[in-house]
C-alpha positions in Angstrom: -0.2 -0.5 0.2 1.3 3.7 -0.6 1.1 6.1 2.5 2.2 10.5 1.8 4.5 11.1 3.9 4.1 15.4 4.8 7.7 16.6 6.5 8.3 19.0 9.6 10.4 22.2 8.5 13.2 19.8 11.0 13.1 17.1 8.0 12.5 18.7 5.3 16.5 19.9 4.9 17.4 16.5 5.0 14.2 14.7 3.2 12.3 17.2 1.3 8.9 18.1 1.8 6.9 15.0 0.8 7.6 11.3 0.2 5.4 8.3 -0.8 5.9 4.9 1.2 5.5 1.6 -0.5 4.6 -0.9 3.3 2.6 -3.8 3.8 -0.8 -4.0 4.1 -1.9 -4.2 8.3 1.5 -1.6 8.9 1.3 0.2 11.9 2.2 4.1 12.4 5.4 3.1 14.2 6.7 0.7 11.8 6.3 3.4 9.3 8.7 5.9 11.8 11.0 3.2 12.0 11.3 3.2 8.2 11.7 7.1 7.9 14.3 7.4 10.6 16.3 5.1 9.1 15.8 7.8 5.6 16.3 10.8 8.1 19.7 9.3 9.6 21.4 7.8 6.2 20.4 11.4 4.7 22.2 12.9 7.4 25.2 10.9 6.9 25.5 11.7 3.4 24.8 15.6 4.2 27.2 15.6 7.2 23.9 16.8 9.7 23.8 15.7 12.4 20.2 13.9 13.5 19.9 13.6 17.1 17.3 15.3 17.7 16.2 15.2 13.9 14.8 11.3 14.1 11.2 10.6 14.6 11.5 8.4 17.7 14.0 7.8 20.6 13.8 4.6 21.9 11.0 3.4 20.6 8.7 6.5 21.8 7.2 10.0 19.6 10.8 12.7 19.6 8.3 15.9 20.4 6.4 15.1 17.3 2.7 15.7 16.1 2.1 13.3 13.9 -1.8 13.4 12.1 -3.1 10.4 9.7 -5.4 12.1 7.3 -5.9 15.2 9.8 -6.6 14.0 13.0 -4.4 12.7 16.1 -4.2 8.2 16.0 -6.5 7.0 19.0 -3.6 4.1 19.7 -0.7 6.4 18.5 2.0 3.9 17.7 -0.4 0.8 17.2 -2.3 2.5 14.7 -3.0 0.5 11.3 -2.1 1.6 8.4 -4.2 1.5 5.2 -3.5 2.3 1.4 -3.6 6.3 0.4 -3.5 7.1 4.5 -1.8 10.8 4.3 0.9 11.4 7.7 1.8 14.7 8.6 4.1 15.7 11.0 2.8 19.2 12.5 5.4 21.6 12.2 7.6 23.2 15.1 6.9 19.7 17.1 9.2 17.5 15.8 12.8 17.2 16.8 13.7 17.8 20.2 
């Protein structure tokens, strides 16, 4: 399934404004955030940017981010199941510590 991600300004210097991820059916928000964090860390290494306070998760807990799925806060947070066509948005100004 395809999930669109709109990044917070904190992430944009590393990965751009938006992305589309293809993930397995039944994937949960936490799983997607781990994939995103891998991409953020890789981009930081390639660009020489410290990503310590730029990942979406720290020790499997949200890193100061507010995350919306299709305009609403997920009821089950990281355990929220995603669906094809979902739109993920990090709330501007709250990501990265």
